[in-house]
Structure formats: structure tokens, C-alpha cells
DSSP file (Angstrom, degrees, kcal/mol; ACC not computed):
  #  RESIDUE AA STRUCTURE BP1 BP2  ACC     N-H-->O    O-->H-N    N-H-->O    O-->H-N    TCO  KAPPA ALPHA  PHI   PSI    X-CA   Y-CA   Z-CA
    1    1 A X              0   0    0      0, 0.0     2,-0.6     0, 0.0     0, 0.0   0.000 360.0 360.0 360.0 135.0  -33.1   -9.2  -53.5
    2    2 A X        -     0   0    0      0, 0.0     2,-0.5     0, 0.0     0, 0.0  -0.833 360.0-156.5 -97.3 119.9  -36.7   -9.9  -52.5
    3    3 A X        -     0   0    0     -2,-0.6     2,-0.1     4,-0.0     0, 0.0  -0.826   9.2-142.9 -96.5 127.5  -37.8  -13.4  -53.2
    4    4 A X     >  -     0   0    0     -2,-0.5     4,-2.2     1,-0.1     5,-0.2  -0.410  28.2-108.6 -80.0 164.3  -41.5  -14.0  -53.5
    5    5 A X  H  > S+     0   0    0      1,-0.2     4,-2.5     2,-0.2     5,-0.2   0.833 122.3  57.0 -62.6 -29.9  -43.1  -17.1  -52.2
    6    6 A X  H  > S+     0   0    0      2,-0.2     4,-2.7     1,-0.2    -1,-0.2   0.924 106.1  48.6 -65.9 -43.6  -43.6  -18.2  -55.8
    7    7 A X  H  > S+     0   0    0      2,-0.2     4,-2.6     1,-0.2    -2,-0.2   0.910 112.3  49.2 -60.7 -42.1  -39.8  -17.9  -56.4
    8    8 A X  H  X S+     0   0    0     -4,-2.2     4,-2.9     2,-0.2    -2,-0.2   0.913 111.8  47.9 -65.1 -42.7  -39.1  -19.9  -53.3
    9    9 A X  H  X S+     0   0    0     -4,-2.5     4,-2.5     2,-0.2    -2,-0.2   0.911 112.3  49.7 -63.2 -41.7  -41.6  -22.6  -54.3
   10   10 A X  H  X S+     0   0    0     -4,-2.7     4,-2.2     2,-0.2    -2,-0.2   0.915 112.8  46.9 -62.8 -43.0  -40.1  -22.7  -57.8
   11   11 A X  H  X S+     0   0    0     -4,-2.6     4,-2.1     2,-0.2    -2,-0.2   0.928 112.7  48.8 -64.7 -45.6  -36.6  -23.0  -56.3
   12   12 A X  H  X S+     0   0    0     -4,-2.9     4,-2.4     1,-0.2    -2,-0.2   0.889 110.9  51.8 -61.8 -39.2  -37.7  -25.7  -53.8
   13   13 A X  H  X S+     0   0    0     -4,-2.5     4,-2.3     2,-0.2    -1,-0.2   0.906 108.8  49.5 -64.7 -42.2  -39.3  -27.6  -56.7
   14   14 A X  H  X S+     0   0    0     -4,-2.2     4,-2.1     1,-0.2    -1,-0.2   0.873 111.1  50.5 -65.8 -35.7  -36.2  -27.5  -58.8
   15   15 A X  H  X S+     0   0    0     -4,-2.1     4,-2.9     2,-0.2     5,-0.2   0.915 109.8  50.3 -65.3 -42.5  -34.2  -28.8  -55.8
   16   16 A X  H  X S+     0   0    0     -4,-2.4     4,-3.1     1,-0.2    -2,-0.2   0.888 109.6  50.5 -63.8 -39.6  -36.6  -31.6  -55.3
   17   17 A X  H  X S+     0   0    0     -4,-2.3     4,-2.5     2,-0.2    -1,-0.2   0.924 112.9  46.6 -63.2 -44.2  -36.4  -32.6  -59.0
   18   18 A X  H  X S+     0   0    0     -4,-2.1     4,-2.0     2,-0.2    -2,-0.2   0.929 116.4  43.7 -64.3 -45.3  -32.6  -32.6  -58.8
   19   19 A X  H  X S+     0   0    0     -4,-2.9     4,-2.5     2,-0.2    -2,-0.2   0.906 113.5  51.5 -67.1 -41.9  -32.6  -34.6  -55.6
   20   20 A X  H  X S+     0   0    0     -4,-3.1     4,-2.3    -5,-0.2    -2,-0.2   0.912 110.4  48.3 -61.3 -43.8  -35.3  -37.0  -56.9
   21   21 A X  H  X S+     0   0    0     -4,-2.5     4,-2.2     1,-0.2    -1,-0.2   0.897 111.6  50.3 -63.6 -40.1  -33.3  -37.6  -60.1
   22   22 A X  H  X S+     0   0    0     -4,-2.0     4,-2.5     2,-0.2    -2,-0.2   0.902 110.2  50.1 -64.2 -41.8  -30.2  -38.3  -58.1
   23   23 A X  H  X S+     0   0    0     -4,-2.5     4,-2.7     2,-0.2    -2,-0.2   0.900 110.2  49.4 -64.8 -41.6  -32.0  -40.7  -55.8
   24   24 A X  H  X S+     0   0    0     -4,-2.3     4,-2.6     2,-0.2     5,-0.2   0.919 111.6  50.0 -62.0 -43.4  -33.4  -42.7  -58.7
   25   25 A X  H  X S+     0   0    0     -4,-2.2     4,-2.1     1,-0.2    -2,-0.2   0.921 112.7  46.4 -61.2 -45.2  -29.9  -42.8  -60.2
   26   26 A X  H  X S+     0   0    0     -4,-2.5     4,-2.6     2,-0.2    -2,-0.2   0.914 112.0  50.9 -62.5 -44.1  -28.5  -44.1  -56.9
   27   27 A X  H  X S+     0   0    0     -4,-2.7     4,-2.6     1,-0.2    -2,-0.2   0.910 110.6  48.4 -62.3 -43.7  -31.3  -46.6  -56.5
   28   28 A X  H  X S+     0   0    0     -4,-2.6     4,-2.2     1,-0.2    -1,-0.2   0.898 112.3  49.8 -63.5 -40.2  -30.7  -48.0  -60.1
   29   29 A X  H  X S+     0   0    0     -4,-2.1     4,-1.8    -5,-0.2    -2,-0.2   0.913 112.4  46.0 -65.3 -43.0  -27.0  -48.2  -59.4
   30   30 A X  H  X S+     0   0    0     -4,-2.6     4,-2.3     2,-0.2    -2,-0.2   0.907 112.1  51.6 -65.7 -42.3  -27.4  -50.1  -56.1
   31   31 A X  H  X S+     0   0    0     -4,-2.6     4,-2.8     1,-0.2     5,-0.3   0.895 108.2  52.2 -61.4 -41.1  -30.0  -52.4  -57.7
   32   32 A X  H  X S+     0   0    0     -4,-2.2     4,-2.4     1,-0.2    -1,-0.2   0.888 109.6  49.2 -63.5 -39.3  -27.6  -53.2  -60.5
   33   33 A X  H  < S+     0   0    0     -4,-1.8    -2,-0.2     2,-0.2    -1,-0.2   0.916 113.6  45.9 -66.0 -43.1  -24.8  -54.1  -58.0
   34   34 A X  H  < S+     0   0    0     -4,-2.3    -2,-0.2     1,-0.2    -1,-0.2   0.923 120.4  38.6 -66.2 -44.4  -27.2  -56.3  -56.1
   35   35 A X  H  <        0   0    0     -4,-2.8    -2,-0.2     1,-0.2    -1,-0.2   0.794 360.0 360.0 -77.0 -28.0  -28.5  -58.1  -59.2
   36   36 A X     <        0   0    0     -4,-2.4    -1,-0.2    -5,-0.3    -2,-0.2   0.478 360.0 360.0 -76.1 360.0  -25.2  -58.1  -61.0
């Protein structure tokens, strides 16, 4: 399968969204532990 640069950018962007959401979730969890 031939991936265009657009497909690669789209895939990288979806990965970044997933990783970013995971990091926010982790940060909120750590903050809750520190404040709790």
C-alpha cells in the first residue's frame, strides 16, 4: 500500500491527539493525587 504524505500527516496527527489526551489524563490524575 502506498501512503501519501497527507495520509502520513493525518496518521501522525491522530497519534498526537491520542498521546496528548493521554498526557492530559495522566497530568490530571497526578495533580489529584498531589492535591488530595
